[in-house]
C-alpha angles and dihedrals in degrees: 000000000000097000089073095067098087091056093057091051091052092051093053091052091053092052091054091058093050093055092052091050092051091051091051092050092048090050090051092051091048091049092051091049092051091049090050092049090049091050092049090049090052091051091048091052092048093049093046090049090048092051091050092048092047091051090049091049092052090050091051091050092049091047091053093049093048091049088061091060093053095083118135101200137021101229121056111273134175114259095007135089111246137193091234090059093064105112143141117287143144136217140179123238115198143122091283090062091054096264119132103232141127093223141034122256124204110207109197120183123195118193125192113193098176105060101070126037114243091000141079125223111223129191122185121196120190115197130185143154117248127220092271093053096256121141114243134179144169127200131201128185134195144155121247112209117220097224122145107254088218089074091064088067089068088073089067096049120104116247110267133198094270116114129224111294122242124214090269089063093247135117115277088235089073115088109252090233093057116122115244106227093199095239101086092281138094131204130213136179108219089203116038096220095033130110098231129088131184123217118214133197104236094216104045099024090228120144106245099178145018112211125200134190095047114158108260093222093053110100125215092254091056098050116127135182088262090061090055099058097120107055135137123221102229113137116226143166127236124240111188144165144126136266115220126194131213130175093180122121109248096020119236111217091198096054104038100138103136119141106283117252118223114267143144130218122236124196117198108199124210140176101062149355112302121203094214135028119240116270110222130180133181132195133177110240141184133194121239135180128214140160124259121179091341095310128108114237132187123211139172114233135172110283093244094046121122129205090251092054089056095045095253132126093224147322143196122243114230094206093246111133130168146143112259119206134188129182128189109212119198105210133212123271087272089064092245136107136189133194150105130276121216135180116239112203122220112207096354136063139234119235145099101273128102092259095047136072134233122218119219127180124220103240133160138172096251097171096046094239093134094246142065093252105133124082092231089058090066102246124192088256128023119226129197095344111186103165137052114281123211134177093037091152135179135203122209115203138166114295092239094055128083125234110267114249127235126279135142113269133174114245123190109249133186099292099342141043117256128208110224138163109242097180118150136194130200114272105165138058 
């Protein structure tokens, strides 16, 4: 059995070499793992640093854009930021400028003042070099409007008595055909061939004078200060609307264009002692269209007017006819008035028989309250009115018909159709 001893010694020596090799391989694997972990950690730090720098660059760009909107005046002024001072420029943001950062940012602003009217296009680019030496940048763009900052103060003002302004820069209570006198006032003849003219304040829309003795052949557009020599100074508010007529059965509130029947409007005031009675005027009107400088215009003219009488070569009648009414109401000392408007027929009668007519009023629940309870909604009786009222319209139908109820209909407008509620309720008898 002794000859087997050398073989055992050789086996033990082979096992010792295998163990050493396994240890070297394990060490190599561990080293590679540690290097991989270190590399991943480096990439994580670089990406985190990149995200922080990119966020900071976006903030700098936004800050620069917002600073452009912080101007106080439009024209350049000493000691104040102005819109005119907005221009292209660049600056460096780094630790030397007092900014805590591990890199240097170049903030470059480009401003284009010619591309957009009353505005400037601004683009801000922020550039920097990241930790690995790569060039990075972000860019933001915006438009800076050239609006006077003083206008923003109007948002904090309490609502006054002034009405919405029309393109002519006057209150919407003033008839659009009124003549601007050039001194903050406008004049208007409620009846084209009448001898009375009303003078309006352009800002508030209030009637500031009633002038008599105006030449009947002088049109509203030809009125001058000399024509308004005899005027009182009583301040009043306008109540206006139209009266439409329909003999159809059943009546169509959206297509009531029958020839107007003669009538006047009466306003019975209540709630106090008024110093002056309302002044109401009616006039039969029609709508015509004509071309001016290549554009089609629509205008309301007296029903017996001709193109020559209006200084035009010709026009086309649209088929729309109605009786227009306007009343100047002189309120109480409180500035308010209350009362009821009625239609007074001339040559015909109001009633429910075949030979009579029924008066309906266009009225709708505009504020969604479930009732006709606001003066602008054309109630049966007005209460505490303190502003001008327009579109207080009536519909005259056959006495045997009933006033058409409310529903949304499509009415042809100037260039587009408009959905409106033309509901009516009985007003007289």
